[in-house]
MDAnalysis code that builds the backbone (N, CA, C; Angstrom):
import MDAnalysis as mda
import numpy as np

u = mda.Universe.empty(678, n_residues=226, atom_resindex=np.repeat(np.arange(226), 3), trajectory=True)
u.add_TopologyAttr("name", ["N", "CA", "C"] * 226)
u.add_TopologyAttr("resid", np.arange(1, 227))
u.add_TopologyAttr("resname", ["MET", "ILE", "LYS", "SER", "PRO", "ASN", "LYS", "ILE", "ILE", "LYS", "THR", "SER", "VAL", "LEU", "LEU", "CYS", "CYS", "ILE", "ALA", "LEU", "VAL", "PHE", "SER", "CYS", "LYS", "SER", "GLY", "SER", "SER", "LYS", "ASN", "TYR", "GLY", "SER", "ALA", "VAL", "ALA", "ASP", "SER", "ILE", "ALA", "ASN", "VAL", "ASP", "SER", "VAL", "LYS", "PRO", "GLU", "ALA", "GLY", "GLN", "ASN", "PRO", "THR", "PRO", "GLY", "THR", "ASP", "SER", "ILE", "PHE", "ASN", "THR", "ASN", "SER", "VAL", "PRO", "VAL", "SER", "GLU", "LYS", "ASP", "LEU", "GLY", "THR", "PHE", "PRO", "TYR", "LEU", "LYS", "LEU", "PRO", "GLU", "SER", "TYR", "THR", "PHE", "ASN", "TYR", "GLU", "LYS", "GLU", "THR", "SER", "LEU", "SER", "SER", "ILE", "LYS", "ASP", "ILE", "ASP", "LYS", "GLU", "TYR", "PHE", "ALA", "VAL", "TYR", "GLY", "LYS", "LEU", "ILE", "PRO", "LYS", "GLU", "GLY", "LYS", "THR", "PHE", "LYS", "ALA", "THR", "LEU", "GLU", "LYS", "ASN", "ARG", "ALA", "ASP", "GLY", "LYS", "ARG", "PHE", "ASN", "SER", "LEU", "GLU", "LEU", "GLN", "ARG", "SER", "ILE", "ASP", "LYS", "SER", "ILE", "ALA", "ASP", "LEU", "GLY", "GLY", "ILE", "LYS", "LEU", "LYS", "THR", "VAL", "PRO", "ILE", "THR", "ASN", "LYS", "GLU", "TRP", "ASP", "ARG", "ILE", "GLY", "LYS", "LYS", "ASP", "LEU", "ILE", "GLU", "LYS", "LYS", "TYR", "GLY", "TYR", "SER", "ILE", "SER", "LEU", "ASN", "SER", "LEU", "ASP", "ASP", "ILE", "HIS", "THR", "TYR", "PHE", "ILE", "ARG", "THR", "LYS", "THR", "GLU", "GLU", "VAL", "TRP", "ILE", "GLN", "VAL", "TYR", "LEU", "LEU", "ASN", "GLU", "GLU", "SER", "GLY", "ASN", "ILE", "THR", "VAL", "LEU", "VAL", "LYS", "GLU", "VAL", "GLY", "GLN"])
u.atoms.positions = np.array([
    [-194.430, -71.794, -224.523],
    [-194.696, -71.649, -226.205],
    [-193.250, -72.737, -225.990],
    [-193.429, -73.383, -226.466],
    [-192.249, -74.277, -227.342],
    [-192.017, -74.300, -228.771],
    [-190.099, -73.485, -228.898],
    [-188.996, -73.016, -229.637],
    [-189.492, -74.569, -231.059],
    [-189.073, -73.697, -231.791],
    [-188.757, -74.536, -233.392],
    [-187.762, -75.205, -233.175],
    [-187.872, -76.153, -233.580],
    [-186.073, -77.195, -234.110],
    [-185.223, -76.860, -234.131],
    [-185.620, -75.842, -235.440],
    [-184.509, -74.103, -236.164],
    [-183.919, -73.662, -235.260],
    [-184.887, -72.688, -234.764],
    [-184.257, -72.011, -233.813],
    [-183.644, -72.284, -232.267],
    [-183.887, -73.626, -231.832],
    [-182.773, -73.973, -231.526],
    [-181.137, -74.675, -231.733],
    [-181.506, -75.222, -232.516],
    [-180.023, -75.428, -233.480],
    [-179.369, -74.597, -233.693],
    [-180.445, -73.137, -234.287],
    [-178.967, -71.856, -234.784],
    [-178.408, -71.175, -233.127],
    [-179.384, -71.349, -231.999],
    [-178.878, -71.019, -230.732],
    [-178.109, -71.796, -230.881],
    [-177.528, -73.027, -230.657],
    [-177.162, -73.698, -230.722],
    [-175.316, -73.880, -230.868],
    [-174.941, -73.430, -232.426],
    [-174.343, -73.198, -232.941],
    [-173.563, -71.397, -233.127],
    [-174.681, -70.498, -232.397],
    [-174.245, -69.416, -231.735],
    [-172.895, -69.537, -230.697],
    [-174.062, -70.035, -229.536],
    [-173.140, -70.211, -228.169],
    [-171.721, -71.225, -228.790],
    [-171.971, -72.000, -229.338],
    [-170.934, -72.940, -230.167],
    [-169.779, -71.942, -230.308],
    [-169.887, -71.265, -230.885],
    [-168.934, -69.722, -232.248],
    [-167.950, -69.195, -230.914],
    [-170.106, -68.591, -230.228],
    [-168.877, -67.583, -228.928],
    [-167.911, -68.224, -228.295],
    [-167.859, -69.845, -227.684],
    [-167.139, -70.183, -227.417],
    [-165.550, -70.678, -227.794],
    [-166.009, -71.002, -228.671],
    [-164.443, -70.693, -229.143],
    [-163.748, -69.964, -230.165],
    [-164.102, -68.329, -230.056],
    [-163.167, -67.718, -230.005],
    [-162.601, -66.886, -228.566],
    [-163.677, -66.764, -227.512],
    [-163.255, -66.905, -226.176],
    [-161.812, -68.018, -225.424],
    [-162.278, -68.965, -227.192],
    [-161.057, -70.317, -225.958],
    [-159.323, -69.721, -226.249],
    [-160.012, -69.266, -228.127],
    [-158.868, -68.812, -228.579],
    [-157.708, -67.565, -228.234],
    [-158.984, -66.387, -227.738],
    [-158.428, -65.864, -227.380],
    [-157.711, -66.060, -226.093],
    [-158.385, -67.261, -225.193],
    [-157.195, -67.614, -223.615],
    [-155.710, -67.693, -223.842],
    [-156.051, -68.824, -224.915],
    [-155.208, -69.395, -226.011],
    [-153.769, -68.766, -225.760],
    [-154.272, -67.414, -227.146],
    [-153.690, -66.655, -227.202],
    [-152.620, -65.832, -225.943],
    [-153.133, -65.316, -225.098],
    [-153.080, -65.287, -224.143],
    [-152.121, -65.999, -223.633],
    [-152.115, -67.004, -223.173],
    [-151.114, -68.585, -222.337],
    [-150.035, -68.315, -223.441],
    [-149.987, -68.229, -224.920],
    [-148.866, -68.717, -225.017],
    [-147.745, -67.523, -225.568],
    [-148.745, -66.385, -225.362],
    [-147.590, -65.675, -225.422],
    [-146.895, -65.204, -223.806],
    [-147.147, -65.183, -222.656],
    [-146.944, -65.293, -221.434],
    [-146.216, -66.088, -221.864],
    [-146.383, -67.041, -221.623],
    [-145.088, -68.579, -221.886],
    [-144.037, -68.044, -222.140],
    [-144.094, -66.940, -224.145],
    [-142.841, -67.023, -224.434],
    [-141.811, -65.849, -223.903],
    [-142.928, -64.915, -223.261],
    [-142.302, -63.875, -222.427],
    [-141.191, -64.633, -221.497],
    [-142.369, -65.433, -220.437],
    [-141.737, -66.400, -219.377],
    [-140.498, -67.182, -220.492],
    [-140.410, -67.603, -221.759],
    [-139.348, -68.458, -222.076],
    [-138.352, -68.035, -222.278],
    [-138.597, -66.248, -222.957],
    [-137.316, -65.407, -223.245],
    [-136.615, -64.789, -222.155],
    [-136.890, -64.755, -221.321],
    [-136.633, -64.055, -220.105],
    [-135.178, -65.012, -220.040],
    [-136.215, -66.293, -219.382],
    [-135.287, -67.588, -218.787],
    [-134.235, -67.476, -219.610],
    [-133.516, -67.326, -221.399],
    [-132.850, -67.329, -222.058],
    [-132.312, -66.227, -222.243],
    [-132.384, -65.079, -221.762],
    [-131.113, -63.623, -220.956],
    [-130.922, -64.464, -219.916],
    [-131.177, -64.740, -219.218],
    [-130.685, -65.682, -217.523],
    [-129.433, -66.139, -217.734],
    [-130.110, -67.237, -218.706],
    [-128.507, -68.350, -218.914],
    [-128.508, -68.765, -218.074],
    [-129.830, -69.181, -216.449],
    [-129.805, -70.228, -215.039],
    [-129.393, -71.136, -214.985],
    [-130.463, -72.026, -216.262],
    [-129.958, -73.588, -216.994],
    [-130.248, -73.430, -218.220],
    [-130.504, -75.603, -218.121],
    [-129.752, -75.502, -219.164],
    [-131.864, -75.720, -220.484],
    [-131.334, -76.127, -221.733],
    [-132.550, -75.802, -222.052],
    [-132.963, -77.615, -221.739],
    [-134.748, -76.979, -221.699],
    [-135.254, -78.672, -221.727],
    [-135.256, -79.634, -222.739],
    [-134.833, -80.427, -222.792],
    [-134.796, -81.723, -223.850],
    [-133.178, -81.775, -223.883],
    [-132.066, -81.072, -224.025],
    [-131.164, -81.101, -224.222],
    [-129.747, -82.620, -223.862],
    [-129.570, -83.531, -224.482],
    [-129.005, -84.160, -224.115],
    [-127.406, -83.929, -224.221],
    [-126.685, -83.059, -223.757],
    [-124.908, -82.807, -224.355],
    [-124.193, -83.750, -224.257],
    [-123.509, -83.984, -225.267],
    [-122.377, -84.324, -225.368],
    [-121.449, -84.290, -224.160],
    [-121.104, -85.081, -223.096],
    [-119.846, -84.642, -222.084],
    [-118.916, -84.527, -222.608],
    [-118.716, -83.318, -222.082],
    [-117.728, -82.841, -222.871],
    [-117.205, -81.023, -224.005],
    [-118.615, -80.599, -223.873],
    [-118.628, -80.264, -224.490],
    [-119.704, -78.351, -223.512],
    [-119.857, -77.122, -224.153],
    [-120.656, -76.696, -223.372],
    [-121.692, -76.095, -223.784],
    [-122.588, -77.146, -224.541],
    [-124.046, -76.808, -225.268],
    [-125.089, -76.761, -224.017],
    [-124.447, -77.217, -222.508],
    [-125.395, -76.797, -222.152],
    [-126.172, -75.289, -221.391],
    [-124.693, -74.779, -222.295],
    [-125.008, -72.930, -221.260],
    [-124.600, -72.612, -222.548],
    [-125.521, -71.764, -223.128],
    [-125.226, -70.882, -224.257],
    [-124.914, -69.637, -224.309],
    [-123.489, -69.702, -224.033],
    [-123.116, -67.998, -223.873],
    [-123.132, -66.964, -224.575],
    [-124.081, -67.065, -225.959],
    [-124.044, -65.794, -226.787],
    [-125.654, -65.564, -226.191],
    [-126.897, -66.004, -225.346],
    [-127.754, -65.788, -224.472],
    [-127.174, -64.282, -223.228],
    [-125.551, -64.873, -223.007],
    [-125.873, -63.510, -221.300],
    [-125.037, -62.730, -222.052],
    [-126.141, -60.812, -221.335],
    [-125.620, -60.056, -221.985],
    [-124.356, -59.015, -221.925],
    [-124.949, -58.596, -222.894],
    [-122.286, -58.058, -223.177],
    [-122.363, -56.974, -222.129],
    [-121.393, -57.200, -221.520],
    [-121.093, -56.142, -220.292],
    [-120.367, -55.041, -220.959],
    [-121.074, -53.981, -220.769],
    [-120.236, -51.760, -221.179],
    [-119.003, -51.625, -220.026],
    [-119.183, -52.842, -219.555],
    [-118.456, -52.345, -218.265],
    [-117.079, -52.109, -218.736],
    [-115.760, -51.342, -217.733],
    [-114.300, -51.406, -218.242],
    [-114.056, -53.018, -217.140],
    [-113.504, -53.527, -217.774],
    [-112.907, -54.717, -216.556],
    [-111.749, -54.789, -215.958],
    [-110.850, -53.288, -216.595],
    [-109.650, -53.885, -215.801],
    [-108.578, -53.903, -216.373],
    [-107.548, -54.231, -215.290],
    [-106.435, -55.022, -215.848],
    [-106.883, -56.167, -214.933],
    [-106.443, -57.465, -216.008],
    [-106.258, -58.922, -216.305],
    [-105.871, -59.303, -214.143],
    [-106.162, -59.754, -213.806],
    [-107.585, -60.645, -213.517],
    [-108.866, -59.693, -213.311],
    [-108.982, -58.943, -213.120],
    [-109.598, -57.546, -213.309],
    [-110.695, -57.661, -211.636],
    [-110.512, -58.875, -210.923],
    [-111.427, -58.783, -209.783],
    [-110.389, -57.954, -208.814],
    [-110.792, -57.211, -207.519],
    [-110.488, -56.655, -206.189],
    [-111.371, -58.312, -205.090],
    [-109.975, -58.448, -204.315],
    [-110.898, -58.575, -202.805],
    [-110.718, -57.479, -201.811],
    [-112.000, -58.554, -200.746],
    [-111.913, -57.174, -200.031],
    [-110.025, -57.132, -198.862],
    [-110.571, -55.877, -197.941],
    [-109.069, -55.711, -197.888],
    [-109.100, -57.032, -196.349],
    [-107.404, -57.315, -196.022],
    [-106.531, -58.357, -196.334],
    [-106.338, -59.196, -196.501],
    [-107.361, -59.587, -197.834],
    [-107.669, -60.449, -198.355],
    [-106.546, -60.831, -199.537],
    [-105.594, -61.880, -200.339],
    [-104.813, -61.721, -201.104],
    [-105.177, -62.940, -202.145],
    [-104.816, -62.499, -203.088],
    [-103.582, -64.050, -204.021],
    [-102.003, -64.159, -204.119],
    [-102.367, -65.648, -203.183],
    [-100.943, -66.469, -203.024],
    [-100.614, -65.411, -201.844],
    [-100.892, -64.998, -201.527],
    [-100.335, -63.675, -200.270],
    [-99.377, -62.933, -200.266],
    [-100.033, -62.241, -201.748],
    [-98.652, -61.583, -202.347],
    [-99.683, -59.880, -202.611],
    [-99.282, -59.283, -202.401],
    [-99.867, -57.708, -202.029],
    [-100.510, -57.374, -203.803],
    [-99.403, -57.460, -205.055],
    [-99.854, -57.645, -205.709],
    [-100.052, -58.731, -207.202],
    [-100.408, -58.067, -207.838],
    [-100.761, -59.848, -209.092],
    [-99.182, -60.543, -209.116],
    [-98.826, -61.764, -209.167],
    [-97.785, -61.727, -209.563],
    [-97.933, -62.753, -211.233],
    [-96.727, -62.462, -211.515],
    [-96.631, -62.555, -213.006],
    [-96.344, -64.168, -213.407],
    [-95.875, -64.973, -212.189],
    [-95.821, -66.063, -212.381],
    [-96.781, -67.378, -212.355],
    [-97.832, -66.179, -211.716],
    [-99.789, -66.927, -211.173],
    [-100.120, -66.400, -213.140],
    [-99.630, -66.187, -214.025],
    [-100.274, -65.988, -214.689],
    [-100.121, -66.277, -216.564],
    [-100.433, -67.330, -217.171],
    [-99.476, -67.390, -218.266],
    [-101.020, -67.945, -219.812],
    [-100.010, -67.175, -219.993],
    [-100.713, -66.872, -221.517],
    [-101.173, -67.838, -222.486],
    [-101.034, -69.023, -222.467],
    [-102.162, -70.165, -223.003],
    [-102.175, -71.218, -222.123],
    [-103.425, -71.756, -221.812],
    [-103.589, -72.438, -220.391],
    [-104.829, -73.730, -220.605],
    [-105.556, -74.660, -219.300],
    [-106.192, -74.722, -219.642],
    [-106.932, -75.070, -218.660],
    [-108.610, -75.449, -218.026],
    [-109.579, -74.884, -216.962],
    [-110.289, -75.880, -217.354],
    [-110.990, -77.134, -215.953],
    [-112.097, -77.073, -216.540],
    [-113.058, -76.195, -215.721],
    [-114.013, -76.286, -216.076],
    [-115.377, -75.518, -215.476],
    [-117.007, -76.074, -215.001],
    [-117.179, -76.265, -214.109],
    [-118.499, -76.811, -213.431],
    [-118.855, -76.182, -214.246],
    [-120.221, -76.371, -215.255],
    [-121.315, -76.300, -215.676],
    [-122.356, -76.946, -215.374],
    [-123.072, -77.427, -214.626],
    [-124.785, -77.509, -214.218],
    [-124.408, -79.325, -214.464],
    [-122.985, -78.887, -213.136],
    [-123.054, -81.311, -213.692],
    [-122.113, -81.026, -213.612],
    [-121.351, -80.470, -215.021],
    [-120.473, -80.930, -216.411],
    [-118.959, -79.985, -215.765],
    [-118.166, -81.554, -216.117],
    [-116.593, -80.576, -216.251],
    [-116.519, -80.249, -217.354],
    [-116.692, -79.096, -218.214],
    [-116.072, -78.307, -219.485],
    [-115.505, -77.921, -219.652],
    [-113.908, -77.719, -220.944],
    [-112.724, -77.185, -220.670],
    [-112.913, -76.339, -221.696],
    [-111.888, -75.617, -221.111],
    [-111.696, -74.357, -221.808],
    [-110.128, -73.664, -221.648],
    [-109.879, -73.368, -222.895],
    [-108.674, -72.783, -223.436],
    [-108.473, -71.515, -222.874],
    [-107.139, -70.576, -222.805],
    [-107.132, -69.294, -222.998],
    [-105.945, -68.952, -221.987],
    [-105.988, -67.277, -221.828],
    [-104.759, -66.606, -220.446],
    [-105.638, -66.663, -219.177],
    [-104.867, -67.874, -218.986],
    [-105.018, -67.637, -217.070],
    [-104.491, -66.875, -216.274],
    [-105.001, -66.453, -214.962],
    [-104.849, -66.683, -213.750],
    [-105.273, -67.439, -212.758],
    [-104.224, -67.910, -211.902],
    [-103.928, -69.193, -211.224],
    [-104.010, -68.908, -209.567],
    [-104.817, -69.160, -208.282],
    [-104.114, -68.795, -207.448],
    [-104.339, -69.401, -206.288],
    [-104.536, -69.422, -205.239],
    [-104.601, -69.523, -204.083],
    [-105.302, -68.219, -203.348],
    [-106.021, -68.149, -202.660],
    [-107.283, -67.552, -202.773],
    [-106.614, -67.304, -200.883],
    [-106.056, -66.052, -199.959],
    [-105.556, -66.024, -198.502],
    [-106.149, -64.388, -197.693],
    [-105.748, -65.679, -196.519],
    [-105.800, -64.118, -196.087],
    [-104.664, -63.128, -195.017],
    [-104.319, -61.867, -194.800],
    [-103.056, -61.553, -193.819],
    [-103.999, -61.802, -192.255],
    [-103.614, -61.942, -191.302],
    [-104.239, -62.322, -190.296],
    [-103.543, -61.515, -189.430],
    [-103.206, -60.243, -189.387],
    [-102.919, -59.915, -189.119],
    [-103.515, -58.505, -188.512],
    [-104.994, -58.653, -188.132],
    [-105.614, -58.169, -187.947],
    [-106.513, -58.666, -186.971],
    [-106.109, -59.865, -186.919],
    [-106.481, -61.078, -185.348],
    [-107.837, -62.012, -186.049],
    [-108.599, -62.033, -187.294],
    [-109.357, -62.713, -187.653],
    [-108.933, -63.595, -188.281],
    [-109.975, -64.687, -188.662],
    [-110.074, -65.780, -189.540],
    [-109.917, -65.385, -191.218],
    [-109.515, -66.874, -191.825],
    [-110.292, -66.847, -193.466],
    [-111.751, -66.620, -192.928],
    [-112.858, -65.834, -193.861],
    [-114.325, -66.081, -193.100],
    [-114.225, -66.178, -194.879],
    [-115.065, -67.709, -195.325],
    [-115.314, -68.053, -196.916],
    [-116.710, -67.012, -197.378],
    [-117.287, -66.803, -196.404],
    [-118.853, -66.243, -196.151],
    [-118.238, -64.777, -196.795],
    [-117.734, -64.308, -196.112],
    [-117.232, -62.658, -196.255],
    [-116.899, -63.058, -197.404],
    [-115.810, -63.465, -198.118],
    [-115.316, -64.053, -199.851],
    [-115.787, -64.026, -200.673],
    [-116.812, -64.447, -200.326],
    [-117.959, -65.445, -201.115],
    [-118.501, -64.168, -201.897],
    [-119.053, -63.069, -200.645],
    [-120.244, -62.377, -201.316],
    [-119.171, -61.591, -201.775],
    [-117.879, -60.576, -201.293],
    [-117.427, -59.738, -202.756],
    [-117.128, -60.324, -203.482],
    [-116.066, -60.874, -203.397],
    [-116.403, -61.847, -205.529],
    [-117.991, -61.805, -205.959],
    [-118.964, -62.740, -205.253],
    [-120.417, -62.511, -206.487],
    [-120.396, -60.690, -206.212],
    [-120.366, -60.298, -205.326],
    [-120.339, -58.272, -206.225],
    [-119.738, -57.834, -206.761],
    [-117.883, -58.241, -206.629],
    [-117.431, -58.220, -207.797],
    [-117.909, -58.410, -209.285],
    [-117.810, -59.887, -209.758],
    [-118.279, -60.038, -210.813],
    [-119.490, -59.259, -211.125],
    [-120.634, -59.286, -210.103],
    [-121.708, -58.370, -210.811],
    [-121.666, -57.236, -210.964],
    [-120.851, -56.658, -210.333],
    [-120.287, -55.099, -210.806],
    [-119.860, -54.695, -211.824],
    [-119.217, -55.848, -212.485],
    [-117.941, -56.001, -213.889],
    [-119.271, -56.890, -215.083],
    [-120.489, -56.321, -214.597],
    [-121.236, -57.042, -215.595],
    [-121.785, -58.746, -215.925],
    [-120.912, -59.658, -215.386],
    [-121.142, -60.571, -215.310],
    [-121.993, -61.456, -214.487],
    [-122.017, -62.641, -214.726],
    [-123.440, -63.472, -213.324],
    [-122.994, -64.955, -213.398],
    [-123.521, -64.671, -212.481],
    [-123.062, -65.904, -211.606],
    [-124.110, -67.675, -211.864],
    [-123.395, -68.352, -211.882],
    [-123.881, -69.782, -212.354],
    [-124.935, -70.676, -211.726],
    [-125.604, -71.604, -211.479],
    [-126.300, -71.668, -210.744],
    [-125.741, -72.635, -210.429],
    [-125.429, -73.286, -209.106],
    [-124.476, -74.553, -208.910],
    [-125.007, -75.932, -208.736],
    [-124.986, -76.602, -209.210],
    [-125.013, -77.763, -209.222],
    [-123.961, -78.434, -209.490],
    [-123.881, -79.344, -208.029],
    [-122.413, -80.679, -207.515],
    [-121.935, -81.923, -208.955],
    [-120.876, -81.526, -208.884],
    [-120.236, -82.551, -209.657],
    [-119.678, -84.181, -209.434],
    [-120.513, -84.725, -210.163],
    [-120.277, -86.168, -209.737],
    [-119.779, -87.153, -209.192],
    [-118.599, -87.572, -208.418],
    [-117.574, -88.565, -208.173],
    [-117.138, -89.266, -209.729],
    [-118.859, -89.826, -210.240],
    [-118.639, -90.074, -211.525],
    [-118.067, -89.123, -212.956],
    [-118.928, -87.548, -212.588],
    [-117.791, -86.730, -213.438],
    [-117.010, -86.906, -213.610],
    [-116.204, -86.681, -212.379],
    [-114.652, -86.328, -211.519],
    [-113.777, -87.321, -212.045],
    [-114.621, -88.956, -212.395],
    [-113.590, -89.526, -212.435],
    [-112.889, -89.648, -214.945],
    [-114.565, -89.347, -215.188],
    [-115.064, -89.167, -216.511],
    [-113.582, -88.521, -216.981],
    [-113.331, -87.364, -216.363],
    [-111.704, -86.626, -216.425],
    [-110.788, -87.191, -216.718],
    [-110.337, -87.122, -214.586],
    [-109.808, -88.358, -214.603],
    [-108.317, -87.328, -213.497],
    [-107.770, -88.200, -212.999],
    [-106.762, -87.554, -212.179],
    [-105.440, -86.724, -212.773],
    [-105.275, -86.931, -214.063],
    [-104.051, -87.126, -214.501],
    [-103.810, -85.357, -214.867],
    [-105.609, -85.022, -215.296],
    [-105.736, -83.893, -216.093],
    [-106.048, -82.662, -215.029],
    [-106.736, -83.421, -213.821],
    [-107.184, -82.419, -213.259],
    [-106.050, -82.443, -211.716],
    [-105.320, -82.844, -211.624],
    [-104.743, -82.422, -210.160],
    [-102.981, -83.122, -211.335],
    [-102.933, -83.517, -212.125],
    [-101.413, -83.560, -212.064],
    [-101.382, -82.480, -213.105],
    [-101.939, -81.989, -214.183],
    [-101.752, -81.146, -215.206],
    [-102.121, -79.871, -214.226],
    [-103.049, -79.949, -213.532],
    [-103.762, -78.457, -212.252],
    [-104.477, -77.654, -213.619],
    [-105.450, -79.152, -214.686],
    [-106.195, -78.297, -215.334],
    [-107.558, -78.749, -214.176],
    [-107.702, -78.202, -213.312],
    [-108.865, -78.906, -212.324],
    [-108.698, -77.471, -210.208],
    [-107.794, -76.603, -211.098],
    [-107.122, -75.786, -210.132],
    [-108.249, -75.615, -209.459],
    [-109.085, -74.846, -209.732],
    [-110.476, -74.013, -208.856],
    [-111.375, -74.970, -208.441],
    [-111.780, -76.365, -208.608],
    [-112.130, -77.654, -208.098],
    [-111.346, -78.429, -206.828],
    [-112.138, -78.461, -206.151],
    [-111.369, -79.886, -205.118],
    [-112.581, -80.550, -204.618],
    [-111.787, -81.808, -204.770],
    [-112.444, -83.595, -204.469],
    [-113.566, -83.219, -203.916],
    [-113.307, -82.216, -202.438],
    [-114.269, -82.441, -200.441],
    [-115.341, -81.057, -201.194],
    [-115.005, -80.418, -202.336],
    [-115.415, -79.585, -201.993],
    [-116.136, -79.827, -203.636],
    [-117.074, -81.321, -204.345],
    [-116.998, -80.926, -205.632],
    [-119.421, -80.373, -205.335],
    [-119.948, -80.422, -204.175],
    [-120.750, -79.727, -204.291],
    [-120.781, -78.018, -203.974],
    [-119.751, -77.585, -203.897],
    [-119.679, -76.193, -203.838],
    [-118.778, -75.046, -204.536],
    [-119.030, -75.388, -205.425],
    [-117.728, -74.380, -207.083],
    [-118.246, -73.631, -207.694],
    [-118.038, -72.530, -207.063],
    [-118.933, -70.834, -208.122],
    [-118.259, -70.691, -209.316],
    [-118.871, -70.608, -210.271],
    [-118.994, -70.303, -211.430],
    [-119.157, -69.579, -211.877],
    [-118.773, -68.733, -212.434],
    [-118.696, -67.309, -213.228],
    [-118.573, -66.957, -214.626],
    [-119.626, -66.127, -215.479],
    [-119.396, -65.510, -216.728],
    [-119.468, -64.456, -216.994],
    [-118.418, -63.879, -217.905],
    [-118.461, -61.996, -218.404],
    [-117.941, -62.273, -219.490],
    [-119.342, -61.588, -220.383],
    [-119.002, -61.251, -221.610],
    [-118.936, -60.333, -222.408],
    [-117.660, -60.007, -222.703],
    [-117.830, -58.993, -223.481],
    [-117.290, -58.271, -225.306],
    [-117.589, -57.727, -225.328],
    [-117.797, -57.118, -226.696],
    [-116.645, -58.007, -227.831],
    [-115.517, -58.005, -227.220],
    [-114.202, -58.740, -227.661],
    [-113.944, -60.339, -226.804],
    [-114.173, -60.573, -225.556],
    [-113.779, -61.112, -224.473],
    [-114.995, -62.102, -223.902],
    [-114.425, -63.616, -223.879],
    [-115.748, -64.110, -222.900],
    [-114.396, -64.546, -221.560],
    [-115.587, -63.999, -220.239],
    [-114.325, -64.346, -219.098],
    [-114.957, -65.516, -218.316],
    [-114.039, -66.881, -218.282],
    [-114.366, -67.674, -217.316],
    [-113.789, -67.383, -215.563],
    [-114.763, -67.617, -214.765],
    [-113.574, -67.419, -213.374],
    [-114.528, -68.902, -212.722],
    [-113.934, -68.827, -211.776],
    [-114.278, -70.192, -210.909],
    [-113.256, -70.252, -209.357],
    [-114.214, -70.719, -208.844],
    [-113.495, -70.500, -206.922],
    [-114.100, -71.695, -206.356],
    [-113.579, -71.782, -205.493],
    [-113.950, -72.601, -204.587],
    [-113.298, -72.532, -203.525],
    [-113.868, -72.163, -201.918],
    [-113.100, -71.916, -200.647],
    [-113.793, -72.819, -199.965],
    [-112.788, -72.819, -198.581],
    [-112.576, -73.760, -197.521],
    [-112.488, -72.424, -196.322],
    [-113.573, -72.736, -195.429],
    [-114.365, -71.761, -194.128],
    [-112.964, -72.141, -193.466],
    [-112.536, -70.547, -193.114],
    [-111.833, -71.059, -191.885],
    [-109.835, -71.462, -192.459],
    [-109.629, -71.584, -194.087],
    [-108.935, -72.204, -194.660],
    [-107.885, -71.600, -195.504],
    [-108.777, -71.628, -196.737],
    [-107.874, -70.755, -197.837],
    [-109.216, -71.091, -198.824],
    [-108.645, -71.075, -200.250],
    [-109.513, -71.313, -201.929],
    [-108.283, -71.081, -202.798],
    [-109.207, -71.005, -203.685],
    [-108.376, -71.657, -204.975],
    [-109.273, -70.814, -205.765],
    [-108.775, -70.047, -206.857],
    [-109.441, -69.130, -207.934],
    [-108.631, -69.662, -209.080],
    [-109.779, -69.329, -210.514],
    [-109.116, -69.605, -211.651],
    [-109.734, -68.473, -212.631],
    [-108.910, -67.693, -213.025],
    [-109.338, -66.577, -214.047],
    [-109.356, -66.879, -215.705],
    [-110.141, -67.250, -216.171],
    [-110.191, -67.324, -217.871],
    [-110.289, -66.780, -218.662],
    [-109.607, -66.642, -220.005],
    [-110.076, -64.977, -220.914],
    [-109.633, -65.144, -222.158],
    [-111.085, -65.703, -222.852],
    [-110.400, -65.663, -224.642],
    [-110.910, -64.499, -225.361],
    [-110.294, -64.669, -226.083],
    [-110.881, -63.593, -227.423],
    [-111.833, -64.113, -228.013],
    [-113.857, -63.318, -228.043],
    [-114.456, -64.045, -229.053],
    [-114.033, -64.527, -230.386],
    [-114.581, -65.311, -230.776],
    [-114.450, -65.500, -232.395],
    [-112.708, -67.100, -232.201],
    [-112.126, -67.037, -231.134],
    [-111.022, -68.648, -231.272],
    [-111.479, -69.449, -230.673],
])
């Protein structure tokens, strides 16, 4: 039996319509899934947004407002607790001489050195070796990671600072003025940067550690709106 041309055309049109409907539904599902993934990535704030070309010296590669607000009580500045036998500057208590009401520090943010100003605490990280054990950078790093996470903070993905980026800021600011206190020229690929956002404050924390030796830390806090 030979089908009529009209019937063949109608059947073809119908099949095309069905295919189009399924294609739209599939595309919608993919787009929705992509939107959810993008939303999660933005909330985590673990990487720069695609296509951005930030001006050097700005923090446009990191959206602080996308970080969840911590409801935790941060306690007394500089907020962090170190493991037993580890100290700030070999001192049992936080020294007021390590705190400045207004100071500056460059923070490593996705391969860029970003300047921040606010109240700072800058200190060396040391170990009391009365227990016969040496300074262990991995042990201390894990403790700091946990301490900041417990305060509702996040750790930024570590992206090495290039020598070119170091030179862009320069020795005068980073070393002589101590605005790069927690940045070591010998450890540009291993600088750890953290961020805590509260309703009233932004807290930046930066650490570098030298295994079996010591390390440096900066805690900078600025009031929201400053």
